[in-house]
C-alpha positions in Angstrom: -104.1 125.3 -24.3 -100.8 125.0 -22.4 -97.6 124.1 -24.3 -94.0 123.8 -23.8 -90.8 123.4 -25.8 -88.6 120.1 -26.1 -85.7 121.5 -27.8 -86.9 123.8 -30.8 -90.2 121.9 -30.9 -93.4 123.4 -29.2 -95.8 120.5 -27.8 -99.4 121.4 -26.8 -101.0 119.4 -24.1 -103.9 119.5 -21.6 -103.6 118.6 -17.9 -107.0 118.0 -16.1 -108.1 116.5 -12.8 -106.3 115.4 -9.8 -105.0 112.0 -8.5 -102.6 109.4 -10.1 -101.4 110.7 -13.3 -102.2 108.8 -16.6 -100.7 110.2 -20.0 -102.5 109.6 -23.1 -100.7 109.4 -26.4 -102.7 109.7 -29.7 -102.5 107.8 -32.9 -101.4 108.9 -36.4 -103.4 111.7 -38.0 -105.3 112.3 -34.8 -105.0 114.5 -32.1 -105.7 114.8 -28.2 -109.2 116.1 -28.9 -110.0 113.6 -31.5 -108.4 110.7 -29.8 -109.3 111.3 -26.2 -111.5 114.1 -25.4 -114.2 113.8 -28.0 -114.8 110.1 -27.2 -115.0 111.1 -23.5 -111.7 109.3 -22.3 -110.6 112.3 -20.5 -113.9 112.9 -18.6 -114.2 109.1 -17.8 -110.8 109.0 -16.3 -111.1 112.2 -14.5 -114.5 110.8 -12.8 -112.3 107.8 -11.7 -110.2 109.9 -9.8 -107.4 110.4 -12.4 -105.1 113.4 -13.3 -105.3 113.3 -17.1 -102.4 114.5 -19.3 -102.6 114.4 -23.2 -100.3 115.9 -25.8 -100.7 116.7 -29.4 -97.7 114.7 -31.0 -95.3 116.8 -33.1 -96.9 117.4 -36.6 -100.3 117.0 -35.2 -103.0 119.0 -33.7 -101.7 122.3 -32.1 -98.1 121.2 -31.6 -95.2 122.4 -34.2 -95.5 120.9 -37.6 -92.2 119.5 -38.9 -91.6 118.4 -42.5 -88.5 116.1 -42.3 -89.1 112.5 -41.8 -85.8 112.1 -39.5 -87.8 114.4 -37.3 -90.3 111.7 -36.6 -88.5 108.8 -35.4 -90.3 106.8 -32.8 -87.7 107.4 -29.9 -87.6 111.1 -30.9 -91.3 111.2 -30.5 -91.2 109.2 -27.3 -88.8 111.7 -25.9 -91.5 114.2 -26.4 -93.6 112.4 -23.8 -90.7 112.1 -21.2 -90.0 115.9 -21.8 -93.7 116.5 -20.9 -93.4 114.4 -17.6 -90.3 116.3 -16.8 -91.9 119.7 -17.5 -94.7 118.7 -15.1 -92.5 117.3 -12.7 -94.2 113.8 -13.0 -91.6 111.3 -12.0 -93.7 108.1 -12.9 -97.2 107.7 -14.6 -99.4 105.2 -16.3 -99.3 105.6 -20.0 -102.0 104.7 -22.6 -101.4 105.1 -26.3 -103.4 104.4 -29.4 -101.8 103.0 -32.8 -98.8 105.2 -33.3 -99.2 106.4 -29.5 -98.9 102.8 -28.7 -95.5 102.2 -30.7 -94.3 105.3 -28.5 -95.6 103.9 -25.4 -94.0 100.6 -26.0 -90.5 102.2 -26.5 -90.9 104.1 -23.3 -91.9 101.0 -21.5 -89.0 99.1 -22.7 -86.2 101.9 -22.5 -87.6 103.9 -19.4 -89.5 101.4 -17.4 -88.5 103.6 -14.2 -90.9 106.3 -15.5 -93.7 103.9 -16.7 -96.0 102.6 -13.9 -98.0 100.5 -16.4 -98.5 100.7 -20.3 -101.6 100.5 -22.2 -101.3 99.5 -25.9 -104.5 100.3 -27.7 -104.9 99.8 -31.4 -101.6 97.7 -31.8 -101.1 94.2 -31.7 -98.5 91.8 -33.4 -98.3 94.7 -35.9 -96.0 96.3 -33.3 -93.5 93.8 -34.5 -94.3 92.7 -37.8 -95.6 95.9 -39.4 -98.6 96.2 -41.7 -100.1 99.5 -40.8 -100.3 102.6 -43.1 -97.3 102.6 -45.6 -96.2 104.8 -48.5 -99.5 104.6 -50.2 -100.9 106.5 -47.3 -98.3 109.2 -47.4 -99.0 109.5 -51.1 -102.6 109.9 -50.4 -101.9 112.6 -47.9 -99.9 114.5 -50.6 -102.4 114.1 -53.3 -104.2 117.4 -54.5 -107.6 116.1 -53.8 -109.5 113.2 -52.0 -110.8 112.1 -55.5 -107.3 111.4 -56.8 -106.8 108.7 -54.3 -107.5 105.0 -55.2 -106.2 103.2 -52.7 -108.6 102.2 -50.2 -106.5 102.5 -47.0 -105.0 105.9 -48.4 -108.6 107.1 -49.0 -109.6 106.4 -45.4 -106.6 108.1 -43.9 -106.8 111.2 -46.2 -110.6 111.6 -45.6 -109.7 111.3 -41.9 -106.9 113.9 -42.2 -109.2 116.2 -44.2 -112.0 115.9 -41.8 -109.5 117.0 -38.7 -108.0 119.8 -41.0 -104.6 118.4 -40.5 -101.3 119.6 -41.9 -101.1 116.8 -44.6 -97.4 117.4 -45.5 -96.5 117.2 -41.9 -98.3 113.9 -41.5 -96.8 112.3 -44.6 -93.2 113.3 -43.1 -94.5 111.5 -39.7 -95.6 108.4 -41.6 -92.4 108.0 -43.2 -90.1 108.9 -40.3 -91.9 106.5 -37.8 -91.8 103.2 -39.5 -89.4 101.7 -37.0 -90.8 98.3 -35.8 -89.9 96.8 -32.2 -88.1 93.6 -32.5 -89.4 90.3 -30.7 -86.5 90.7 -28.4 -87.3 94.1 -27.4 -91.0 93.6 -26.9 -90.1 90.2 -24.8 -87.9 92.9 -22.7 -90.9 94.8 -21.5 -91.3 94.5 -17.7 -93.9 96.8 -16.7 -97.6 95.8 -16.5 -99.1 95.9 -20.0 -102.6 95.7 -21.2 -103.1 95.2 -25.0 -106.4 96.4 -26.3 -107.3 95.8 -30.1 -110.7 95.7 -32.0 -111.7 92.1 -33.3 -112.1 93.5 -36.8 -109.0 95.8 -36.7 -106.9 94.9 -39.8 -104.4 97.7 -39.2 -103.3 96.5 -35.8 -102.7 92.9 -35.9 -103.5 90.4 -33.7 -103.5 91.4 -29.9 -103.5 87.5 -29.0 -100.4 87.0 -31.0 -98.4 89.9 -29.0 -99.5 88.9 -25.7 -97.3 86.1 -25.4 -94.2 87.9 -26.5 -94.8 90.4 -23.6 -94.1 88.7 -20.3 -97.2 89.0 -18.1 -99.2 91.2 -20.5 -103.3 91.0 -20.6 -105.1 91.0 -23.8 -108.5 92.8 -24.2 -110.5 92.1 -27.3 -112.9 94.9 -28.2 -115.8 93.1 -29.9 -116.9 94.0 -33.5 -114.9 97.2 -33.8 -112.3 98.0 -36.5 -109.0 100.5 -36.0 -111.0 103.7 -36.2 -114.0 102.9 -34.2 -112.5 100.8 -31.3 -111.2 104.2 -29.7 -114.4 105.1 -28.0 -115.7 101.8 -27.3 -117.4 100.9 -23.7 -115.7 97.6 -23.5 -112.4 99.3 -24.2 -113.0 101.8 -21.3 -114.3 99.3 -19.0 -111.4 97.2 -19.4 -108.8 100.0 -19.0 -110.5 101.4 -15.9 -110.4 97.6 -14.5 -106.8 97.2 -15.3 -105.7 100.6 -13.8 -107.9 99.9 -10.7 -105.6 96.6 -10.0 -102.4 98.8 -10.5 -102.3 100.1 -6.7 
């Protein structure tokens, strides 16, 4: 798997296919494989004539593991995406995030609109502004000696997921504590690139997509029926909606 260095931090990535580039930014406690390869996003996008780039966020997957919360601020992590684009000499791309990856994508769309052709915010709704995602209980769950020691239900879900993916739980706890920055309503209203907001109808972590939609000018909302935060990722409605959105971004 190829990698590059952004400063002292090694970032692993994949780069497959030919055509207009799209960059995929995975969610918290996930990886490029878990979020994008296994649910067939990479293969579907390639079939539709796309060059697909996906990175492992710092602290995740095959990228460097860091243990200080300040190393995981949202602007810092978004900077890894820009550094990858520079490394691959990509001046502009569509960017799709999921959950934490969408927080990063929103910052890029707001602060680096010249680099973002369009932004797809998967797995994040009004939570982008109001919060409500995994908090300190999840960080403590990640640091617990065993899954059986975790009583918080959301903490158990994320801890089980981290165990399943064999993640570095200490790095994830630092990431969670360092990446809590919310976007203000005015910042979200300042996004000027085309935006698609895609959230499962049963997602209690992301917050309402329809509540975020009116705040981001011209954004489109895609409801993914009967899917929660974890199960929306590979949904057919999600994929079809994204491909339709991209097809209109000539």
